[in-house]
C-alpha positions as CSV (number, residue, x, y, z in Angstrom):
1,X,67.6,15.6,79.6
2,X,69.0,16.0,76.1
3,X,71.4,13.4,74.7
4,X,75.0,14.5,74.2
5,X,77.9,13.0,72.3
6,X,81.4,14.4,72.1
7,X,83.8,14.1,69.1
8,X,87.2,15.4,68.2
9,X,87.6,17.1,64.9
10,X,90.0,15.0,62.8
11,X,92.2,15.8,59.8
12,X,89.6,14.1,57.5
13,X,86.8,16.3,58.9
14,X,88.2,19.6,57.6
15,X,87.7,21.2,54.2
16,X,90.0,23.3,52.0
17,X,89.3,26.3,54.1
18,X,90.7,24.5,57.2
19,X,87.5,24.4,59.1
20,X,85.0,21.7,59.8
21,X,83.4,20.6,56.5
22,X,79.7,20.6,56.1
23,X,79.7,16.8,55.4
24,X,81.5,16.3,58.7
25,X,78.6,18.1,60.5
26,X,76.2,15.6,58.9
27,X,78.4,12.6,59.9
28,X,78.7,13.8,63.5
29,X,74.9,14.3,63.7
30,X,74.2,10.9,62.2
31,X,76.7,9.2,64.6
32,X,75.1,11.0,67.6
33,X,71.6,10.0,66.4
34,X,72.6,6.3,66.2
35,X,74.1,6.6,69.7
36,X,70.8,8.2,70.9
37,X,68.8,5.4,69.4
38,X,71.0,2.7,71.0
39,X,70.7,4.5,74.4
40,X,66.9,4.3,74.2
41,X,66.7,0.6,73.2
42,X,66.8,1.0,69.4
43,X,70.0,-1.0,68.8
44,X,70.9,-2.4,65.4
45,X,69.9,-5.9,66.8
46,X,66.5,-4.6,67.9
47,X,65.8,-2.9,64.6
48,X,66.9,-5.8,62.5
49,X,64.7,-8.1,64.6
50,X,61.7,-6.0,63.5
51,X,63.2,-5.6,60.0
52,X,63.0,-1.9,60.2
53,X,65.5,1.0,59.7
54,X,65.5,4.8,59.8
55,X,65.4,6.9,56.6
56,X,66.1,10.6,56.3
57,X,63.8,12.9,54.4
58,X,65.8,16.0,54.9
59,X,68.4,17.8,57.1
60,X,68.4,21.5,57.3
61,X,71.6,22.8,58.9
62,X,72.3,26.4,60.0
63,X,75.9,27.3,60.6
64,X,76.9,30.0,63.1
65,X,80.6,29.7,63.9
66,X,83.6,28.0,62.5
67,X,85.3,25.0,64.2
68,X,88.8,23.7,63.7
69,X,90.9,20.6,63.8
70,X,91.9,19.1,67.1
71,X,89.1,20.7,69.0
72,X,86.3,18.8,70.7
73,X,82.8,19.3,69.5
74,X,79.6,18.3,71.3
75,X,76.5,17.2,69.5
76,X,73.1,17.3,71.3
77,X,70.0,15.3,70.2
78,X,66.4,16.0,71.1
79,X,63.2,14.9,69.5
80,X,61.1,17.9,68.2
81,X,58.4,15.8,66.6
82,X,56.9,12.3,66.5
83,X,53.8,10.9,64.9
84,X,51.3,9.1,67.0
85,X,52.3,5.7,65.5
86,X,56.0,6.6,65.6
87,X,56.3,6.3,61.8
88,X,57.6,9.9,61.5
89,X,60.2,11.6,63.6
90,X,62.0,14.9,63.7
91,X,65.2,15.6,65.5
92,X,66.9,18.8,66.6
93,X,70.7,18.7,66.7
94,X,72.9,21.4,68.2
95,X,76.6,21.5,67.9
96,X,78.9,23.3,70.4
97,X,82.6,23.9,70.7
98,X,84.7,23.2,73.8
99,X,83.7,26.5,75.4
100,X,80.0,25.9,74.9
101,X,79.6,28.3,72.0
102,X,76.8,27.4,69.6
103,X,78.4,26.3,66.2
104,X,75.4,25.0,64.3
105,X,71.8,23.8,64.6
106,X,70.1,21.3,62.4
107,X,66.6,19.9,61.9
108,X,66.2,16.4,60.6
109,X,63.0,14.8,59.5
110,X,62.8,11.0,58.9
111,X,60.7,7.9,59.1
112,X,60.9,4.2,59.6
113,X,61.0,1.8,56.7
114,X,60.1,-1.9,56.5
115,X,63.3,-3.4,55.1
116,X,61.4,-6.2,53.4
117,X,58.6,-4.3,51.7
118,X,60.7,-1.1,51.3
119,X,57.7,0.9,52.5
120,X,57.2,3.3,55.4
121,X,56.0,1.6,58.6
122,X,54.8,2.5,62.1
123,X,56.9,1.5,65.0
124,X,56.3,-1.9,66.6
125,X,54.5,-1.5,69.9
126,X,57.6,-2.2,72.0
127,X,59.7,0.5,70.3
128,X,56.8,2.9,70.4
129,X,56.7,2.5,74.1
130,X,60.4,3.1,74.3
131,X,60.1,6.2,72.3
132,X,58.0,7.8,75.0
133,X,61.3,8.2,77.0
134,X,63.0,10.3,74.2
135,X,64.1,13.7,75.4
136,X,61.9,16.3,73.7
137,X,62.4,19.9,72.7
138,X,60.3,22.7,74.3
139,X,58.6,23.1,70.9
140,X,57.8,19.3,70.4
141,X,55.0,18.7,67.9
142,X,52.8,15.6,67.2
143,X,53.6,15.0,63.5
144,X,51.2,14.1,60.8
145,X,51.9,12.9,57.2
146,X,51.2,16.5,56.0
147,X,54.2,17.7,58.2
148,X,56.5,15.6,56.0
149,X,55.6,17.5,52.8
150,X,57.3,20.7,51.7
151,X,55.2,22.7,49.2
152,X,56.7,22.8,45.7
153,X,59.1,20.0,46.4
154,X,58.3,16.8,44.6
155,X,60.2,14.5,42.2
156,X,60.8,15.8,38.7
157,X,62.4,13.2,36.4
158,X,64.7,14.2,33.5
159,X,63.0,13.9,30.2
């Protein structure tokens, strides 16, 4: 069963056009994701005990309908990909209005980082076992390192 979290759109969530700002979508999804992690035994205390934290590689959001102040919004979270060692994860978020109309969809790819070495790391065995209970999309995929690379996208420093 997918994870759901409900929010109310606040004054600070709207933009100059009077509708939900794109940054607010990102904040709602991030908040929902952290609630998801806590529900499945990945609390801040658990993560800090292992000295790991989540990092985002990218978020791709597709907007379908506007949403406005004072209205409830529901954010769903499902896992659409996970590597064998748990290092890499991909989430699918969907956002709905109070009538169940689909407002937006987003794919987020991330990984776990060791907070001491500042390098990517596999999940500790306990958390890897807990991740087996994550609700998964119908198109769930076992991720590899290659799935984290986008052709043509690499750092290019200013000269």
